[in-house]
N, C-alpha and C positions, 0 to 999 in steps of 0.2 A: 777710594783709598782710606777714608775714615773708618769704614767697617773693619778692614784688615787691622788697622792700628788699634782699634778697640779690642778685638779678639786677641791680638798680640799682647796688648797691655794686660789683659786678664791672665794670659798664660805666664807672663813675666811675674805677676804677683804670686801666682801659685808656685812657680819655680823658686822664687826668692823665699817664700814661706816654708815650703816643704822639701825642697831639693837642693838646698845650698846655692840657689841661683842658677842651677843647671837645667837646660832644656835643649832639645836637638830638633832642628828642622832641616830637611834636605830633599833634593829632587833627583829622581832618576829620569830616564827617557820619557816615561809616560805618566808617572805619578809623583806626588809629594808625600813625604813621610814625616811624622812628628811624634815626639815623646818627651815626657818630663824626665829629667836626669840625663844620663848618657847611656846609650845601648851598650851592654857589655857581655851579654851571652845570649844563647838561643832563647831562654825564657823571656828575656826582655823583648826580643824581636817578635815572638809569637803572641805574647800577652799584653804588651804595653806600647806598641808602636801603631799609630793610626795612619792609614793610607787613604788618599783621595786624589782627585784630579787637580785640585787647587790647594795652595798652602792654607788658605782660609778654611776650607772644608776639613782638612786634616786636623787643624787646631780645634775646630768646632767639635769634631768627633771626640777628641780627648776631653774637652770640657764637658760634653754631654754624657761621657761614660759613667759618671757617678763615682769614679775611683778617687777623685781628687777634690 
């Protein structure tokens, strides 16, 4: 559980600093999706949402993307 909290806390810091505190984490039947900010159009979905089998992995992908 601590690993998820640490990654989550890093994401919160980035969201607070660069996205007015906004980030989005959600789950579909088979995958988790994560993005900073709020998804609002097709560009966001294709370019800025990270998908993985776990919430932890989706957030890690966003952190490792180098965009933030």
